[in-house]
N, C-alpha and C positions, 0 to 999 in steps of 0.2 A: 314143487314148492318146498318139500321137506329137505331136499338137498340144498336148496338156496338158504333155508333157515339155518341148517346146520353149518353152512359155510359162513353165514353172517355171524352166528354165535361164536364161531371159532375166532374170527377176526376181532370181535369185541373182547374176547378173553385175552388175546394177545395185546390189545390196546390197553386194557386195564392193568395187565402185568407190567407193561412197559412204563405206564404212568407211575406205578408203585416203585419200580426200579429207579426212576428219575428222582422221586421224592426221597428215597433212601440215600441216594448220592448227595443230594442237597443237605440233608440232615448230617451226614458224615462230615461234609466240608465245614459245617458250622460248629462241630464238636472237636475239641482237642483230643488227640489220641496218640498213644505210643505204639499202636499196632503197625505192623509192616504194611507196605502199600498193598500187597496181595491180600492181606487179611482184611483191610479196610474196604475193599471193593465188594459191594453186594453182588449177588448172582441172580440170574433168572432161573428159578427152579433148579438150583445147583449147578447151572452152566458156568464153567470157568472161562474167563475172558483172557487168561494168560496164553499167549501164542505158543504153539508147538515149536520146539527148537528145530531149525532147518539143518539138513545134512551139511557136513563140512564141505566148503568149497562151492556152495551154491548161493542162495539169496543173502544169507547173513553177511558174507564178505562184500557183496555189492552194496548192501545198506551201510556198511562201515565206510565205504568209499563215498557215501553221500554226505560225509561230514568233513569239515576242515577244522582241525584243532578243536573238535568237539562241537562245532557250530554247523547248522545245516548249510549246504551249498546254496549260493544264490543262483537265480535264473534257472536254466533248464535242468540242472542237476538236482534241484531241490525237490524233496518229497512234500507234496501239498497236503493241506488239511482235507481236501476232497478225497485224495488217494487214501489217507489214513482212515477216514470215515467209511470209505468203500471196503477197505480191508476188514474193519470191525464188523460191518454188515455181513460180509462173506462168512466170517467166523461164526456169527450168530446163526446164520442159515445152516451151517454144518452141524451145529449143536442141536438143531431141531429136526434133523434129517429123518428121525423115526416117524414124524407125522406125515400122513399121506399127502396132505396139501403141500407141505414143504418139499417133499420128494418130487411132486409133479411140477413145482415151480422152479426148483433149483438143482435138480439132479444133473450131474455131468457139467462139462464146460460148454461154452458157446459152440454151436455147430461149426462155424467157420474156423474154429481153432482145432478141429479134429476131435475124434472120439478116442482119447488115449486109454480109456478103460478097456478097450478091446484087446490090448496087448500090454504086457509088462516088459520091464527092461530085460529081465532074464530070457523072456521069449524072443526078444529082438536079437540078443547075443547068440542064443542057441540056434535060431533059425537062419540068421543072416550073416553072422561073422564067420569067415573061413577059419580053418585051423591056424594056430599061431605061426607055423612055418610059412604058410601061404601069405598071411598078413605081413610077416617079416619081409618076404620077397616083394610084395607090393610097396611097402614103405621104402625099401631100397631103391626101387625104380623111381619113386617120387623124389626122394631126397638126393639121388644122384643126378637128377635133372637140374635144370637151372631156370629156364624161362617161366615155367608154370608153377614154380615154388611160390606159394603165397607168402609174402614177406612178413606177415604178422604171426606166422607159425615159426617160432624159434627152434631151429633144428635140434639142439642139445636139450633144451628145456622140454620140448615135446617128447623126446626119446626117454627122458627120465619119467615123465608122466605115463608114458606107454609101459614102461617096466612096472610101475606101481599098479597100473590097470590089470596086468596079467597076474600080479600077486594077489589081487582081490577084485575079481570081475563083478562081484555083487554090489560093491560100494563105489560105483562110478557115477560121475555127473552125466546125465543124458546128453547135455549139450556138448560136452567134451567128446563123448562117444559119437555124436553126430559128425564132429570134425574128423574123427578117425575114419568113419565110413566114407566121408567125402574125399579124403585123401586116397583111400583105397579105390574109390570109383575113378578118380582121375588117372591113377596108376594103371588101372585095368584098361582104360581107353588107350593109353600110351602103349601098353604091352600088346594089346590086340591089334593096334595099327602097325606095329613094327616087328612083332615076333613071327617067325616062320612056322612056329609049332601050333598055332591055332588053326583048326580045320576050316572053319568058315567065319565070316564076319558076324554071323548070328550068335556065335559062341560068346565073343567078348562083349557084344552089344547087350546080350541077356545078362551077363555077369555085371556089367557096369550099371545097368538099370536096376538090378537087384540091390546093389550096394547103395545106389542113390535113393531108392525107396526106403531103405533102412535108415539112412541119414535123416530123411523127412520124418519118419516115425519117431526118432529120437528127439527131433525138434518139438514135435507135438507133446510127447511125454514130458519133456523138460519145460513146457509152457514158455515157448519162445516169445510170446507176446508180453512177458513180464520182464522188467529190468533186473538183470542179474549177471553174475560172472559168466563169461563165455558166450553170451547171447548174440552180441554183435558179430563176433568172429565166426560163430557157428552158422548164422544166417548168411553172412557174406560168403563163406565157403560153399554153402549149399547153392547160392545164386551163381557163383563162379563155376561150380560143377555143372549146373544146368546149362549155362551159356557155352561151356566147353564142349558139349556133346553135339553141336550142330554148326553148320556153316551159315545158317540163317539167324537173324536177330531173334532173341527169345523174349516174348512178351511176359512169360512167367518169370524169367530172371529180372526183368524190369520191375514187375510188381513186387517181387521179394526185396529188391534193392531199395524200393521206396520205404519198406518197413525197416530195412537196415539203417537207412539214413535217419529216419525219425528216431529210432532207438538210440543211435549214436549221438544225436543231438541231445536227447533226454539225459544221456549218461555223461554229457560234457566232453565228448571226443573232439568237438570243434574248438575247444579251448586248450591252449598249450599247457602241458603239465607243470612247466616251470613257474607259471603265474597263476595257475588255478588247480586246486586239488592238493591232496597229500599222498603222492605216489612215490614208490621207490624209483630209483634210477632205471631199473629194468622195466618196470611197468610203464613209466613215462615214455620211454623210447618205443616200446611195443605199441602203445596207444598212438603214437605219431605214425608208425608204419600202417596201423589199421586204418586211421583216418585218411591217409594218403591213398590207400587202396580203395576205400569207399568213394572218395572223390573221383578217382580215375574210372572205376567200374561204372559208377552212376552216370557220369558225363558221357562216356563212350556208348553205353547201352541206350541212354536217353536219346543221343544223337541218332543212333541206328533206327529207333522207333519214331523219330520225328517229334520228340517231346522235349520240353524244357527240363533242365537238370533239377533235382530236388535240393541241391545245395547252393546257397548264396555265398560265394567266396568272400564277399565284403564283410560278412558276419562271423568270420572264422579267424583265429589267430594262431592255430596250431602250426608249429614250424615243420619244415620238411625233415624227414628222418636223416640221420647221418649216414655217410657212406662207410658202413661197418659190416664186416663179416660176422656171422653168428659166433664165431670163436672169439671175437674181440670183447664180448661182454656176456654176463649171465645174471641170474637172479641175485647173486651175491655181490655184484659190482656196486661200489660206493661212489665212484667218479666215472662218468661216461667218457671214454677215450675220444680224442679228436678224430674227425673224419679222415679216412685214408685219402691218398692222392687220387684225383680223378683221372690220372693217367693209368691207374690200376683198374683193370676190368673186374671188379668184384661182382658177385652175384646180384647185388642191390643197385649197382651204379645206373644201369639203364632205367630202373624203376624210379630213381631219384631224378634223373634227367627228364623222364616222361612227366613226372610230377610238376616240374617247372613249366613244361609246355602246356599243361592243362589250363593255366591262367589265360593265356591268349586264345586258346581253343575255346574256352568257355565264352569269351567275348564274341568270338565268331559265331558260335551256335546261337547266342542270344540275338545277334543281328539277323541271322538267317530266319528266325522265327518272328522277328519284329515287323510290324506294319510300317514302322518309321524307316525311311531311307537315309543313309548317311551321306554327308556331303563328300565331294571328291577329296577334300583335305583330310576328313576323318578316315576315309578308306585308306589313303596313303599312310596315315599315322598308324593304323592298325596293321597294315601290311609291314611297315617298318618294325613294329613290335614283334611280329611273328618271326621276321628274319633276324632280329636281334637275339631272340631266345635261341634260335637255331645256331647262331654264331657262337653261342656259349657251350654247345655240345662238345665234349672232349674228343680229341682226335681218335682215340681208341674206339669210339662209337660212331665215327663218320663212315657212311656207306662207301663202298668201293666195288669195282667190278668183281664178279665171282672168280674170274681168271686170276685176280690178284689176291684172292683169299684162300688159296689152296692149303696154306699151313694153319689157317685159323679154325678154331673150334666151331662146329655148326651152330651152337647156341649163340656165339658171338656174332656170327653172320646174321642170324635171324633178329637178334636184338638191335643190330644196326639198322636193319630194314624197318623194324617197328618204329624206331625213333624217326627215321627218315619219312615214313608214311604219315606220321602225325603232322609233321611240318608241311608236307605237300598237301595233305588233306585240308589243313587249316587254310592254305592259300586257295584251294579249289572252292571250299565252302564260302569263304569271304567274297571271292570275285565272281562266282557263278551268277549270283543274284544281279550284279551290276553289269556283267557281260551281256546278259539277256536284254538289257536296256540300252546296249550300244556303247558302253564306256570303253574307249580304246585301251586305257591302262589296265582295266580289269580283264578285258579280253586277252591281251597278251600274257598277263600274269597267270590267268586261269589255264590257258592252253599249254603254256610251258610247264606249269606244275603237273597238269594232267599227263603230258608226254613223259615226264620223268617218272611219275608214279606207275603208269601202265607198263612202260618199258622195263622198269626194275622188277615189277611183279612178274612179267613174262620170263625174264632171266631167272628169277627165283623158282618159278614154276617148272621150268625145264630141269632144274636140279633135283626136283622131287621124283623124277622118273627113275626107274631101276638103273643103278650104276652111277647116279648123280651124287654130287657132294652132299646133298640134303636128303637123300633117299631114306636114311634111317630116322630123319627128323620130319618126315612129311606130315606127321600128326600135328605139327606146329602151325599148319595152315588153319587159321581161326576165323570165326565169323567177323571179327574186326578187320582182319587183313582182306578177306573176301569183299567186305563192304567197301573198303577203301578202293580196291581194284574196280568195282562196279561204279563207284563215283567217278573215277577217271574216265571210264568208258562212256558214262553218261555225258560228260563234258564233250567228248569227241562227237557223239551222236548229235548233240545240240548244235555244234558249230558246222558240221557237215550238212545237216538238215537245213540250217539257216542259209548256207551258201547256195544250195540247190534250189531253195524256195525263193530267195530274194534275187538270185543271180550274182555273178561275180562283182558287179559294180557296187552292190549294197551289202556284200557279205561281211561277216564278222572276221573272216580269215582270208588270206590270199591263196593263190594256187600252190605256192611252194609249201605252205603249212598243210594244205589238204593232202599233198603228196606224202608228207611225213606221217600224217594221221591215219590214212587209209590202210597201210600195211599193219599198223598196230591194231586197228579195228578188226582186220581179218584174223589176226592171231588171237585176239581177245574172244572173237566169236567161237573159234575152235575150242578154247579153254572153257567157255560157258557151256558149249554142247557137251563136253566131257564131264563137267561137274554138275550137269542139270539134274541128275538123280540125287545128288547129295545136297543140292541147294536150289530152293525154289526161286531165289533171286536171280540165279544164273540163267 
């Protein structure tokens, strides 16, 4: 009872103090005064309500972006009264931290956001970051690559930030440092999969896991759940890195991307910088790249997991990024250059083309998850839309036999296949649902798309073997590509099973199609057996 009485008394004391505080505020508002704002605000037992200045490049810059010409942003980018009140309450708690009750109620952050007090930024740097020479080598591997370069990391701008980091490692934004660790993690995976100098796979797996864990610690330390500079990019990099490490769909990456999308919405990434916000030319274009990456990653991983996308494209007006190399613009650019010709295979071209394909693919995914069945006319219209978008693919990104690509860069070969697979996957997903119901048009379209997808995957896979054209790029076999392959195999299994169960008379396919499909199934089975240790889906 004595503990309860003491607790009750303490609450009454706080209540009385708060009431006195409010009365003082009301009295001050009714009295003219020449005092400054800070002098006019009463305090709770000397507690200052003035916020502590944030480090340069963190929250303050994000808050500045919350205003347009001095006015709060409308809609999702706006800081609400509820958020402001929550922030004031949090500062009041911090000021009473010496009280045992306050400590027990408010010490540390939420458990789900991690316990960042267990490690400091300097501990992360000293324990996890390799020597500079090693980091330089990892960054070289990453930036000399093309396919897995994340488009919202500007090569030269990041390198400038990187030099500034080494000049003063103690004054770094934890979220930027998380991106550095994620880049090193991906480079470590690439190096481990292709370098002859690693002794065992365990060496590079351990190294990449170590770097990935450090990236996560930096996210927690940087309070990734708060709206601020670098938060969307750092979280997206972390999710990309997570998905990059396995041939199976990553539920963890899907969960993280859910947070990425919500944060991007809140910070207005879904609105085009030309019509919303007050951003520099450089910032606006990098936001377009980031939003396009969020769309693609979220839709692709959501599809893998059998879940709806977190993004409603009808509520977004952000334009597709321009086909520009990083050398074409910088933070000092005042006028954004026009897009390069799409006959020029820039590092970003395949990413832009894929972004166009996402619209029709999102419609297909919605239909696949819907309880409503489309009419035959609607199916044909969506089929035509998918084919129309594919017809817009530049010739330089059109797939061709490997035997005709002997002079092409391996990255270009792979990006052609990525674009082709999205097209064929869209047709398979659209028509599989209606093929199972006996629609002739859907059956023909689905089987033909499946045959192209699987046969091209088999040709690609052969080149991953020692001595093949893609041997040094075998790490580019991703969970997305593996999932596409298994989708095509599933279509084959469905039609062959249907023919043998129903008989030739009521089969979805004829005997000639079955003769084409069976050899592809046999080769696919051999690949699945070979990759079974690396992929549960296989």
